[in-house]
C-alpha positions as CSV (number, residue, x, y, z in Angstrom):
1,M,21.3,-93.3,-196.8
2,A,19.6,-93.3,-193.3
3,E,19.1,-96.6,-191.3
4,Q,15.5,-97.8,-190.9
5,T,14.6,-97.3,-187.2
6,H,11.9,-99.6,-185.7
7,D,8.4,-98.6,-184.0
8,A,7.4,-99.7,-180.7
9,A,5.4,-102.8,-181.9
10,A,8.4,-103.9,-184.0
11,I,10.8,-103.3,-181.0
12,A,8.5,-105.6,-178.9
13,G,8.3,-108.5,-181.4
14,R,12.1,-108.4,-181.8
15,L,12.7,-108.4,-178.3
16,E,10.9,-111.8,-177.9
17,A,14.1,-113.6,-179.4
18,L,16.2,-111.6,-176.5
19,P,15.1,-112.8,-173.2
20,G,16.1,-110.3,-170.3
21,W,16.1,-107.3,-172.8
22,S,13.5,-104.6,-172.6
23,F,12.7,-101.5,-174.4
24,R,12.7,-98.2,-172.0
25,D,13.8,-94.3,-172.6
26,G,14.5,-94.8,-176.0
27,A,17.0,-97.9,-175.9
28,I,16.8,-101.6,-175.6
29,R,18.1,-102.4,-172.3
30,R,19.7,-105.6,-170.4
31,S,21.1,-105.7,-166.7
32,Y,23.4,-108.6,-166.0
33,Q,23.9,-109.2,-162.4
34,T,27.4,-110.8,-161.0
35,D,28.9,-112.2,-158.0
36,G,31.1,-109.4,-157.7
37,W,33.8,-106.9,-159.1
38,P,36.0,-109.5,-160.9
39,I,33.1,-111.0,-162.8
40,T,31.5,-107.5,-163.4
41,M,34.8,-106.7,-165.3
42,L,35.0,-109.8,-167.3
43,V,31.4,-108.9,-168.7
44,V,32.3,-105.4,-169.3
45,N,35.5,-106.6,-171.1
46,A,33.6,-109.0,-173.3
47,I,30.8,-106.3,-174.2
48,A,33.6,-104.3,-175.1
49,W,35.2,-106.5,-177.3
50,V,32.3,-107.4,-179.2
51,C,31.0,-103.5,-179.5
52,E,34.5,-102.5,-180.8
53,T,34.9,-105.0,-183.4
54,A,31.3,-104.3,-184.4
55,D,32.0,-100.6,-184.3
56,H,28.7,-100.2,-182.3
57,H,28.8,-99.0,-179.0
58,P,26.5,-99.3,-176.0
59,D,26.0,-97.1,-173.1
60,L,27.1,-99.1,-169.8
61,A,26.5,-98.4,-166.4
62,V,28.8,-100.4,-164.1
63,S,28.6,-101.2,-160.4
64,W,30.4,-103.7,-158.1
65,G,28.0,-106.5,-159.1
66,R,25.9,-105.4,-162.1
67,V,26.4,-104.2,-165.6
68,E,23.7,-102.4,-167.5
69,V,23.6,-102.1,-171.2
70,A,21.5,-99.7,-173.4
71,L,21.7,-100.0,-176.9
72,H,20.2,-97.5,-179.5
73,T,21.5,-96.1,-183.0
74,H,22.6,-92.4,-182.2
75,S,23.1,-91.6,-186.0
76,A,19.5,-92.9,-186.8
77,T,18.0,-91.5,-183.5
78,G,16.3,-94.8,-182.5
79,I,16.5,-98.5,-182.7
80,T,17.9,-100.5,-185.7
81,D,19.0,-104.0,-186.9
82,R,22.3,-103.0,-185.5
83,D,21.2,-102.7,-181.9
84,F,19.5,-106.3,-182.0
85,E,22.5,-107.9,-183.7
86,T,24.8,-106.2,-181.3
87,A,22.6,-107.1,-178.4
88,T,22.4,-110.8,-179.8
89,M,26.0,-110.9,-179.8
90,I,26.5,-109.4,-176.3
91,E,24.3,-112.2,-175.1
92,S,26.4,-114.8,-177.1
93,A,29.6,-113.6,-175.6
94,V,28.3,-113.0,-172.0
95,R,26.1,-115.9,-171.7
96,W,28.2,-118.5,-173.2
97,T,29.0,-122.0,-171.6
98,P,30.0,-125.0,-173.1
99,G,27.5,-127.2,-174.5
100,P,26.4,-130.8,-174.1
101,G,29.5,-133.2,-175.3
102,S,32.1,-130.4,-175.3
103,A,35.3,-131.4,-173.5
104,L,35.2,-128.3,-171.7
105,R,33.5,-128.8,-168.3
106,G,32.6,-125.1,-167.4
107,R,31.6,-123.7,-164.2
108,P,29.3,-125.2,-161.8
109,T,27.3,-121.9,-161.4
110,P,26.8,-119.3,-163.9
111,L,28.6,-116.2,-163.8
112,V,26.0,-113.7,-165.0
113,R,22.1,-113.8,-164.3
């Protein structure tokens, strides 16, 4: 059974819940800026963990201070619910910080922008 793909209007609507993500060239995309190679590699590994566990893999472009993510469902030739769910999980992993009331203090500045 083929997965349902979303049209441009539906994609735009779903992206409202994913700030920083956009739809371009057939994929939903997000670029994460970092302060250098060590943080870039931490971001790549966090994305790899989430995506391997989900069995849904993005295209990544990695450079010294940036990780670019592109998601689309190859088997469906379009954007499916799997892409949005994976993007949400990537955001949760990459942008996580301790919340109010946490015993963890967190870093004074975010690791990604």
